Each structure stands twice: as structure tokens, then as C-alpha cells.
N, C-alpha and C positions, 0 to 999 in steps of 0.2 A: 766394480772392484779394480784396484790397481794390480799391477803385475806382482808387486811385493806381497800384497795380501793373498793373492792366489798361491804364490810360492809357499807362504807360511801354512796355508791349509793343506797343501800337498805334503809338506814335511810332517805335519801332524798325522795325516793319514798313514804315511810311510812308517812313522814311529809306532803307531798303534798296531800296524800289521807286524812290525818287528817283534812286538810283544805277544805275538801269536793270537791276536784278536781277530775273529772272523771278519770277512769283508763287510757284511751288513752291520755288525756292531761298530766297526771302525767308521763307517759312513754316518751312523747315528751320532757318534761322538763328534764328528766334524760338523754335522748339522747343528748339534747343540752348541758348539763353539761359535758358530755364526749367529745363532739366535740370542746369545747372551753378550755379544760384542757391543760395546758402547755405540758404535756407528750404526748398528741395527736398531738399538733401543731408543736412541736420542737423535734429535735433529741437530746435527753438528754444523757449525759455520766457522770458517777460517778467517780470523782477523787479518787485516793488511799488515805489511811489514813495518810500517811507520806508526807514529803516535796519532796521526789524524784519521778521521773516519774515512772509509772507502766504500764504494758501492758493493753490495753483495753480488755474487756471480749469478748468472742466468738461472741456474738450478735452485739456488738458495732463494731467489726472489719468487720463483714459481711455488716453492714449498711454503714460503711465508704466506703468500696469498691464499693458497689452498687450505692450509691449516687454520688460518684466520676465519675464512668463510665456511669451510666444509669440514673442518676437523679431520682431514684425511689427506692422503698423498695427491699430487696433481693428476689430472686426467690427461687423456691423449692430446687434447688441444693445447693445454698449458705446456705440456712437455715439448710439443712440436715448436711452439713459439719460443720456449727457452732454448731449444737446440739451435734455432736460427738467430738468436739474440734479439728478436723483435720485441720481446716482453719488456726490455729495458726502456722502450719508447713509451712516454707517459700516455699518449692517446691509446696505444695498444693495451697497456696495463689497465686503464680505466674501462676500456671496452670489455676486457675480460672480467673485471670486477662486476660490471653490470650484467653480463651474461650469467655469471655464477650466482648473482643475487636472485635471479628468476628461476634457477634450477631447484628441483625438489630437495637436493642435498643441503639447501639452506636451513632445513630443519635442524641440522646439527648446531648451527649458530644460535638458533632459537632456543635450543635445549641447553647447550653448554655455556652460552653467554646469558641469554634472556632469563632462563630459570635460575641460574646462579646469581644474577644481578638482583632478582627479587627475593633470593634466599628460599626458593621453593624446590630446588633441584632434587631434594630427597623426600618430598612430600608423599610420593606414591608408596614409600616403605615406612612412613611414620607410624609407629605403634604406641604412641604415648597418650592417646585419647582414651578416656574412660568409656568402656563398652556399655556400662550401665547408663551413662548419661547420653552417649551418642552411638547407638548401635548401628546406624547406617554409615558411619564414617569409613570403616574398612572397605566397603564396596564402592565408595565415592572418591576416595583419595586419588586414585589413578586418573579419574576424569577431571578432578580439580587441577592436577598438574598439567594434564593434556590441554585444558582450556588456555592456560598461560602460554604453553608452547605454540599452540595454533595462533594465538593472538600475535606472537612475535613473528611467526612465519608470514602472516598477512602483513605485518608492519614492514618487513624486509622485502618480500616479493613484490609488493604493490607500492613501495616507496612512499609510505604514509608519513604523516607528521610525527615528529618525536613527541609533540605535546599530546598526541592521541593516547599516550601512556596514561595521561591524567583525564582527558576529556572525551575519550571515545564514547560513541553512542551505540556501539555494537560489541558483540562477543561471540564466542563459539561454544555450543553446547550439544550434548547428546540427550536422550530422553531422561535418564536418571538425574543428570545435572539440572536439566530444565525443571524437573519436578522439585528438586532441592531449592531452586530459585523461585518457585511458585509461578512459573511461566505457563500460560494456557496454550492450548492448540498443538502441543507436542506430546506424543504418547510416551509415557514413562518407560515403556518396554523397548522403545526404539534405541538402537545403539549407533544409529547413523549420526554423524556430526554435521552440524549446519550452522551457518551464520545467522544471528538474530540481531535485528536493528531495533532502535527505540528503547534500549534498556535503561536509559537515564530516567524514563518515566516510572520505572519500578525500583528506583533507588540504587541502581548499579552504575557501571561505566568506568572503564580504565582499571588500573591496577589496584586502586583503593577498594573496588567492589569485587575483586576476585575472591572466591571462597578459599583459594589456595593461600593467598597472603593473609587473609583474616584467620584461617585455621592455624597456619604455621606460627603466627604471632599471638597465640592464645595458650592457656594452660590446658591441663588434662581434662578438667571438669568445669572450667569457667573461662570467661574472657579475661584479657589482661590489658587494660589501658596502658600499663607501663611498657609491655612488650610492643604493642602496636605504636605507641607514641615514639618509642625509641627507634622503631623501624622507619617511621616517617622521617624522623630527625637525622638518623645516620645514613640509611640506605637511599632515601629519596633526595635529601638535602645536603648530605655530606658533612654534617656537623660532627665535631669531635666532642664527645662527652667524657668526663673523668670516670674512672672506675668507681663503683660503689664502695662504701666503707666495708671492712671485713665483718663488722658486727651487725650488719643490717638484719633485722628480724625477718624470718621467713613467713610469708603470708599463708593462711590456711587454704586448703584445696577448695573450700566453699565459703562464701561470706557467712558470718554469723546470722542467726535468725533476726529478721527485721532490718538488715543492712543490704543495700545494693552493692554491686561490685565497685561502683564509683565511690560510695561512701566509705567502703573498706580502704580503698586506695587513699582517699583524702585523709582518713585518720592516720594511716601509715606515713603520709607525706608531711604531717605536722612535725615529725622528728626533724630537728634542726640539721642533723647530719645528712638528711636525705632531701631536704626541702629545695635546695638550689637546683638540682637536676630535675626533680619532679615538676617544678614550675615550668621547665622548658619542654618536657616531653608529655606529661599527663594530659594537657589540653588537646593535643592531637589524638591521643587514644580515646578520650571521652567522646570526641566527635564520631568515633566508629563504634560506640556502644550499641548502636541500633542493629548490630549483627552479633549472633551468638558465637560460641567457640568453634563452630564449624562453618561459619559464614552464612547462616540463615538469617533472614530479616526477622526482627522481633520488636515489639513495642513494650513488652513486659519481660522481666527476668524469670528465672525458674521458680521464684517464690511468689510471683504474681505482682511484684512491685514495678511501678512504671519506670521506664527507661528515660533518662535525661541525657540528651546528646548536645546540649549547649555548653560552650566553654569560652573562656577568655584567655587569649594568648598573652605572653609576656609583653608584647608591644602594645597591648590594649585592644587589639582586634577581637571582636566577638564573632564567633562562628557557631553554626548549628548543623550538626550531622555531616554526612559524607559530602553533600553538595556545598555546604559552607566551607569545609576543609578543602575541597577541590578548587573552589574559586579563590581562596586565599593562596594556595600554591601557584595557581595560574597567574594571578594578578600581582601578588606581593612578593612571591618567591620564585618567579619564573627563571630568573637568571641563575639562582642557586640550584634549581632542579636541573636545568640544562647543563650547567658546569659539572655537576656530579655525574650525570649520565655520560657526558663526553669523557670524563676522567675514567669511568669504568670501562667504556668501550675502547678507549685508547690503551689502557693497561692490558685488556684482554688481547687486543690485536698485536701488541708488542711482546706479550708473554713475560711481562715484568711489571714491577711497581712503577707508577707514574712518578717522575722526578721533576725537580724545579725547572730543569731545562725543557720540559715538555709544555710548560705553561703557555708560551707563544702559540704552539700548535692548538691547544685547547681554546685559547682566546679566539683564534681565527676560525675554528670549527663553529663556535657560537655565532660569530659574525656571519658566516656563510649560511647557517641555519636560519637566522633571522631574515637574511636577504632573499631566501628561497622558500619561504612559507614553511620552514622547519622540516622539509622533506629529508628523510633519514639518509638517502643516498649521498647527500652533500657532505655529511659528517664522515661517512665511510670513505668517500673519495678523498677527502682531506687527509685521512690517516694513510691510505694506500699510497698517495703521492708524496708523503712527507719524507724528509731525510731520515727520520727515525725508523721508518719502515723499509726504506730502500738502501740504507747504509748500515755499516757495522763499525763500531768503534775500533780504532787501531790498538796495537799493543802499547802498553806503557813502557817506555824505554828509560 
């Protein structure tokens, strides 16, 4: 605190005592004043005196790095480097970034960035599923979200490829989630978390096969190719879709007798007001129809009708199931996927929306990822060393 701030607090205490407030009550009021002060509640940064960008000071840089990677205040080592000014040296800054990436506190980045990036941050409290249709969901939703978080922890701590978000052949499960996935050799009673390899062989792998994403992008009692397709389009590929018309009819909670979910959607999509968007998103969702509304593998729907996971994309590409969708994203849309991931990571790190002026940074992040086998540390290092991260815009004069 500055001397001026200390003097203001002393004056407040003196004024309260002059009002015959007891010492303890006056001290509580002073503490309350500190706790609601903007400087206590927010991360404040002081812009330079001129219109040009200027480097943030040592403490601000330490705070930016710590809140990016750990969602918390700097630790002793960061503070010591800030105090001596060494943190401003790029090699020191990068070394600290790598140290922090291997620390257990990286779980906060996995939760606050990873789970939000996938739109599953609130899954463990989701109560929109029909208990009649899915009685096991309440006991599994926490584990579903934890799988996503542990996957991102592993991604960051072990500097894995960004493409493993799509093509990973491993995941993390406990006993109940393993049973949910139909995995053998793991007791359903075991609450111990473990890494499981070879999951592509059972139709999983990467974020497309997480029960968290599949359940979150489904309805209360049925799957939703529309929600899942829109999630692939907007969240993974960064496409911008127009808002649906106001008079779009609401689909029933369950398909009518004799219709599959896919057939219900196709009937709905024949409406000319809806057709344009559905042609772009529905094929992605149809490819994931091999999973029910809480992410279990299925070959038939609830009515016993056979599931069809084949679809034809707007560009004419034919895909079948999760594997076909994965290969399409990796081979035909890799650049779009990487760009969207880098955009989201950059926006999170900077604490603001990505702007046009950030495009060169994102372009270079993609170049560095391609040149380094897509290892995630290269993208994070590019952000941390960027002018956007290390500088603050000046005042507009």
C-alpha cells in the first residue's frame, strides 16, 4: 500500500472512533473497506503516460503470468524475480512459464480454460437430464467433467500435441466412468483415477469421445445432432452461424413413434427457413449419433431403431461416425481447428476478446506449432513473449 492509502485508512479508523464505535467494530469497518476496495478486488494496471504501448511493470508481468497459468497470485519465486527485475528478461520469463506448466497448480488452467473452452465447465452441476431416462447421470456428471480436466492437465504438464485434442488414444477414468464406457478390467467400485490407453479401439479418443461434451450437447431425454453439430462448427472450428429465426418450431422431447432422432431432425430441417444452417451443422451431429444423450456407445436408439452415423458434408465429403469426423477435422480442417484453439487460448491469456491486431500473433502461433510437432508449450510461449502479453496500451490523448 502507498502512504496515502495508509493515511486514508487511519483517518477512517479515527472517524469511526470519534463516533464512539468500539475499537473492534472500528477495525472491522476498516477491514471491510479494504476488502471492497477496487485495488483488492481487481487486477489493476497503470497505462503509460503517452499514447503508445509500454511494458507492464515487474509486478504486473508476474501477476499476468500467474493468473494466466494458475488463476492465482504469484508465488514466492515469481515475486522474487519481479522484485529484482529479472522477470522482464525473455529467457527468464519462458523458464518460469515452463516451471509453472509442470506444477500441480496447472489444474486451474485445465479447469478455467480447458473446461470452458469445451463448454463443460458447469457439467458437474447440470440437472437438466431426465432421471427417468438416465438415472445414473447425477452420480457420473462429476467424473465426466473430471475426465476433461485431467486430460488438459496431462496436455499442459507433458507438453503434448494440440492435435491430441482430436486424435488422442488415451483418456483418464475412474471405476464408474470406466463402466459407463464399457471398459473391462477396471472395477466399477474403484474411485482411483488412472490413464487408459488404446481407447480408439472402443470408439473413443479426444474431445469428440468425452462423455462430458456428448452429454452437454444433448437434450434432457434424447441426443441432439443440432447441438452437437453446432458445437463442432462453432467451438472446434470457429465458424460463425446466424441466429435461428424467431418462429423456429420446438422439437419434442422424444422422437415420435417409428422415427429416429436423425429422421426427426431431417424432417425439421426441410423447412426452408432452417435449411441453410442445418446443412452446415447437422452432418457433424449425425456422425456422433453412435452415442446416447449421456455419452454411452449405442447401435440402436431407445425404440430399438438402428442408428445411422453416416453423413455427407456440404463440401461433398462423406464421413461415418466419430472416426470419420475425426479424420475430416484432422485432414481437411486442421488449420481451422488450430486457429480456433489459438484464438481461444490467446483471449483467455490476455483476459479480453481477440482483436484484429492479434491476428499476426495467432498466425505465428500456428507456424510454430506446425514446426514443432504441435507441442502445446510453443503456443503458450508465443503468447507469453508477445507484446500483447508484456505491454499495456497507452492512454488516448
